[in-house]
C-alpha positions, 0 to 999 in steps of 0.5 A: 299240891300235886306234884314236887319235883326232885333235882339229883346233884353231885356234892359238888352241886352239879346237876344230873337231873330232873324228875317229877313226883307225882301225888300217890297213895302207896299199897301201904295205905301211905300217901306221899308221892313218886317217881321215876326216871334216867340219870346219865353220871359218867357216861353211864344210864341210870334209872332212878327211883325218888319217894317222899312219904307222909310221916303217920299218913299211915296210920291216919289211913288206919284211923279213917278206915275203923271209924 
């Protein structure tokens, strides 16, 4: 999988925006997805970030490096 999408919504379900999360290897060695974008809420512009990290992927990277 090369990317995911993340939709930001209010509690009542109104969509505020959609961000594309691209596959990434983080500096820690963990793998996952990361994206950023701008959203508007009540007339104010916000900068937002979203990340999803594969649980245990940092340990997998350590094990692969030690082999």
